[in-house]
C-alpha positions in Angstrom: -32.0 -25.8 -25.6 -29.9 -29.3 -24.8 -27.6 -28.3 -27.6 -26.8 -25.0 -26.1 -26.4 -26.1 -22.7 -24.0 -29.2 -24.1 -22.4 -26.5 -25.9 -21.7 -24.3 -23.0 -20.5 -27.1 -21.0 -18.0 -28.2 -23.6 -16.7 -24.5 -24.0 -16.2 -24.3 -20.1 -14.3 -27.6 -20.0 -12.0 -26.6 -22.9 -11.3 -23.3 -21.3 -10.7 -25.0 -17.9 -8.2 -27.3 -19.5 -6.6 -24.5 -21.2 -6.5 -22.2 -18.2 -2.9 -23.5 -17.0 -1.4 -22.7 -20.5 -3.1 -19.3 -20.4 -1.7 -18.5 -17.1 1.9 -19.1 -18.1 1.4 -17.0 -21.2 0.1 -14.3 -18.7 -3.3 -13.9 -20.3 -5.0 -14.7 -17.1 -6.6 -11.2 -16.7 -8.7 -9.3 -19.3 -7.9 -5.7 -20.4 -11.0 -4.5 -18.9 -10.5 -5.4 -15.2 -10.4 -2.9 -12.5 -7.5 -3.0 -10.5 -6.4 -1.1 -7.4 -3.5 -1.7 -4.7 -3.4 -0.3 -1.3 -1.1 -1.1 1.6 0.1 -4.5 0.4 -3.5 -5.5 -0.8 -4.6 -5.7 -4.3 -7.9 -5.8 -5.5 -9.3 -6.9 -8.9 -12.6 -6.9 -10.4 -13.3 -8.4 -13.6 -15.6 -6.3 -14.9 -16.6 -8.4 -18.2 -16.9 -11.6 -16.0 -19.1 -10.0 -13.7 -21.4 -8.5 -16.7 -21.4 -12.1 -18.3 -22.2 -14.0 -15.0 -25.3 -11.5 -14.4 -26.3 -12.1 -17.9 -26.3 -15.7 -17.5 -28.0 -15.9 -14.4 -30.7 -13.7 -15.2 -31.1 -15.7 -18.1 -31.4 -19.0 -16.1 -33.7 -17.2 -13.5 -36.0 -16.0 -16.3 -36.1 -19.8 -17.9 -36.9 -21.4 -14.8 -39.4 -18.7 -13.6 -41.7 -19.0 -16.8 
């Protein structure tokens, strides 16, 4: 379990360090993002990120609830 957590933390660090480069390449948005524009406002809902976050939160709550 410790190896999994260390791997996830390292992956987040690498993505965090590469994020400015990815934004410059205009790769900041994923293709399955829901977008809506109304009267000078834009709303973006990253569906894949929401699903992944929900899965991780559910797994963490399940793990700590045992």
